[in-house]
N, C-alpha and C positions, 0 to 999 in steps of 0.2 A: 214072360216079361217081368213078372214080379222079381225074378232073380237079377234082372238088369237095372231095375229102378234104383238110381243113385249108387249103384255098385262101383261105378268108375267115375273118373273126373278128368277133365282137360286141365293140365297143369303147366303147359308151355305153349307159347305161340311165337311164330316167327314169320317174317316176310321180307322180301327184297323191295327196293324202290319200284314204283310203277311208272311206265312211260310208254309212249307210242313206239319208241325204238330203244332197246338196251343193247350194249355191245356183246354181253355174255351170251353163250349158248344156253339151251334149256337145262342141260345137265348141271352146268355151273350154278345157274339160278336155283335149281332144286337143292343142291348141296348147301348153298348159303342159307336158304330158308329153313332147312332141316336143322342145320347147326345152330341157327339163331333160336329156334324153338327149344332145342335141347338145352342151350345155355340159359334160356328164360326159365326152364324147369329146374335147372341145377342137376341135370342127369347126364352122365357121360355117354358118348356114342356107343361104347362097347356094351352097354346095358340094354340096348334096343334089341328086341327079339320078335317084333311083329311090324308089318308094314301094310298100308292100304292106300290105294290111289285109284285112278280112273283108267278104263281101257284105252282112252285116248291119250294117256300120258306117254310121252316119248322116252322118258328116262326109266329104264326098267329096274327092278329090285336088285339084280345082280350088280349092275353098275353103281347104283346109289350106295349099296352096302359096302362095296370095295372102296369107293371114293371117300365115304364119311367115316368108315371104320367100325361098322356094326359087328356084334358078335354073331353067334349062330342064330338064325331065324327059324322060328317054329310055327309061324303063321304069316301068310301074305295073301292078299286078295286084291282084285281090281273090279271096279263097278262100271257098268256100261251106261250108255245114253247120255254122254256129255255132262252138262250141268245137272242132270237128274241124279247123278251119282254123288254129289258133294257130301251131303249129310250121311249117306250110307257108308262112306269110308270111315267115319267116326263110329257109326253103329256097328260095323263089322269088327272093329278093334275092341269096342266095348264088350261085345259078346265073347270074343276070344279071351279077353282078360278075365271076365266074370266067370268063365267056365274053365279057367286054368290052362288054356292053350298057350298063353303068353303072359308077360308081366309088364313090359313097356312097349307101347305101340306108337308109331308115327304115321300120320296121314299127311299127304302132300299133293300139291298140284303146281306144275311149272308149265308155262305156256308163253310162246312168242306169237300171239295172234296179231299184235300191233304191226310188227315188221314181217310176219310170215304170210304165207298164202291163205286165201279163204278156202275152206274145205270143199265147197261146191264148184270150184274152178276146174277140177279134173273132169274133163269130158270124155276121157278114154276108158275109164273104168266102167264096167257094167253096173247099172243102177241096182241097188238093193230093191227087193220087192215093194216095200212101201213107197219108195220114191218113183216107181213106175206109174203110180196113180197120181202123182203131183207134178213132177218135173216136166214131163212132155206137155203139160197143160198150162205152163206159165208160172207155177209156184216153184221158182228156182232156188230161193233162199229161205232160211227160217223166217225172216221178216214177212215174206209173202204169205206163208202159211198162217202165221199169227195174225196178220192183217185180215185174213178171211174170218178168223174167229172173232176179231175185234169188231168187224163190220156186223157180223151176226149178233153179237152182244149189244151193240148200239141199236140195232134194229129191234131186237126183242124187248129191251128194257129201257130204252131212251137215254142211255149213257151218252155223254157228249165229249168233245175234245177238251173242254174245260176240266172234266174229271181226269182225263189222262194228263193234262198239264199239272193238276194238283200233285200227281205222283212224281212227275219229273221235277217239279219245283221243290218238293220236300227233300228228294235225294240231293238236288243241287245245293240247297241251303245247308245240308249237313256236310257236304263236301267242302263248302266254303269255310267251314270250321276246322277242317282236317288238312293239315299241311302235307300229308302223304298222298292226298287225293290228286288225281290228274287234273280235275277241274277246280282245284282249291281257290284259284284267283280269278275264276270266270263265272260271275253271277249270271243268273237266267231270269229273264222277264217274260211276262205274258206276250208282249209284242214280239219278242224274239222267237218264242215258241210258235205263235200263230202264223208268222210270216216265213218260217223256215221251209226248206224244200221237202217235198214228199220223198220218202224212201219207198214205201208201198202203201198207198192210200187205204185206210185213213191214218196211217202211222207216218209221222214226219221225222225229221232228223233227230229231234230231242226225245222221241219215243223209243229210240234205239240205244242199246248199251254201247259202251266204249269198245275200242279194239286196242288191247293192252299187251305189253310184255311185262312179265313178272312171275313171282312164285310165292307160295305161302305154305305153311306147315303147322301142325299142332301135335302135341304129345299127350297120350292118354295112359293113365295108370289106374290101379285099384284105389278104392276109397281109402283103404288103410295106408297105402304108400303115399297118397296125395297129401296127407297131413304133414309129411316131412319135406315137401317141396317148397320152393321159394315164395310162391304166391298163394293167395286164397284159392282153394279148389273151386272149379266150376263143374258141378255134377251133371252127368248125363242122366236126366230123370226119365225120359222116354224117347224111343226112337222107332221109326217106321219106314218101310218102303211101300210103294203103291204102283201096281200095274193093273188097271181095270180090265174087265172082260171085253173082248173084241176091240181092243185099243188099236189105233192107227196113229203113229207119232205125229205130233203137232196139230193135225187137222181133225182127229177124232171122227173120221168119216162114218165108222160103223157103230158108234155108240148110240144108244137110244136118245141121248141128249149130248151133242158135241160140246156144250158149255159146262158139263160136269166132267172134268178131266181127272188125271191121276191124283191131284190134290185131295179130292174127295175120298178116294180109296185109302191113301196114306193117313188122312186125318182121322178116319174112323178107328184105325188101329192105334194111332198116336194117343188120342184122348182116352181110349179104352183102358190104357195102361198107365194113365197119369193120375196124380192126386189133386190136380187142379184143372180148371176149365179155361176156355178162351177169355172169359171175363177177368181172369186172374193174371193174364200175361201183361207184364209191365212194358215190354219193348219187343219189337219184331224185326227180324232180318229176313225179308221175303224176296225170293229170287226175282230179279228185275231185268232180265235180258231185254224185255220190252215193257213199256208202261202198262199195256193192256193185261199183262199177267197178274198185276196187283189186284184189281177188282175181282178177277176170277179166283185168285188165291184167298182173298178176304172171305169170300163166300164159302169156298171149299173147306177152309180151316175153322169155320164157324163163328167168325166175328160179326157176321150180318146174314140176312136171309137172301134167298135167290133173287137176283136182279137188283140188289141193294148195294153192291160193291162200289158202283160209281158214286152214288149219293154219300156213301160212307166217307169218301175222301174230302167232303166239303167242310168248310168252317175250320180249316187248320187241323183236322183230325189226325193227320200223319206227321205233324210237326211236334217238336218238343213241347210238352204240356198239353198235347191233344189226346184224343181217345186212344190212339195206338201209335206212338212214335215209331217211325219206320226207317230202316236202313241208315242207321245213325253215323256210319262212316262215309256215306255217299252211295253205297251200293254199286252194282254193275253199271248203272246209268252215269254215275259221276265220280266214283272213287277209282275203280278199276274193274275190268271184266276178266276174271280168271276162273271161269266156270263156277262162280259162286263161293269159292273158298274164303274170300274176304268176308263174307257174311258170317261164317263160323267164327273167325277170329274176332270180328267186331262184337259178336254176341258174348264172347269171353271177356272182352274189354269192358263191356257194359256191366257185367256181373262182378268184375273186379273193381269197378268204379274208376276206370282209367280212360274211358272214351273221351274223344275230343268234343263230343256232343252228349255229355252224360245225362241220362235220365235219373233224376234224384230218387235214391232209394231202390233202384232197379234190383229185383231179386229173382225174376223169372223172365225167360226169353224164348221165343219161338224162332227157329231157324229153318228155312225151307230150301229145297233144291228146285230144279227147273220144273215149272208147270208146262203141260203140253207133251211131255215125254215121261216114260216111267221114272218115278221120282222118289224122294226120300225127305225126311224131316226129323228134327231134333227138338226136344224140350230141354232147355238147360236151366239150372237153378243154382243159386249161391248157397 
């Protein structure tokens, strides 16, 4: 990992508009996001020789390469487990570039979750083995599985719905500053939160991420190449993936402690290879498909002790000026849910100084992928 530390940088970011329903198909959205990221970097499509995305990405490398006009590709990868793969796409490209397998990498995610079908609606396909232990017993959706973990966490440590509201409110407040956010003009109050309908108790409507159409991309090059690009480089300081022993997706049935999920495994590797600690992080973009993932991740990545994640959110800690400004574009809860890729781009904006909710002097940023599934994380620095 010493060979990866600050060896590469994100030099371009791009995204489409976000909405509940967009007219373009996923391939078109992917092309637009990738072209925007390359233009942001000042790099021609023909120079791209590496790609990384998610196994759930519908636009494959061949189609994207032809449509956008890439040159010969010498590295391409896809990462599994939905939102758990977001940061790993950047990590794979950073490793490829640092080891000479490629020179210009593009990571992307395009999704029409807002207007498209929900993945769990297909009742004709045989369930994968993990789902055979959950779906027949009423845990039909990801929210049902995370609700069980949330209830266990509240029972064990005394966390409350007010703590989850603090997460939802921080993300909504940042979205209210971000014209690109789906929830830009829709403030959230405690009364709205507390009286909203249950989705899967104890998680209500506002504990759940948005369902969004949209696409995002970023461009990664070597540290040396980054100096010649259009914007201040944002360096990939450390990267990690995490799959704990005896893991069972979302519910952690077989772990010794189901509340110590993949974040704990990824975090140990991430900090092991970093020159700074959680206390040195200026701003965090933490995967927020559900509010309950935030206290679990705060603990896993070392910002507080076991059982302290709920209390950590008190007193405006997640707001600008707080202990750890969180998801400053609005996150999956209030900007857009595109499997966490907007968190990567927002991290870049913060370290460039161009966020709509800029943290003064931000120089370090943690970005995480989905907790509850095999995951990944990045430490970025300016």
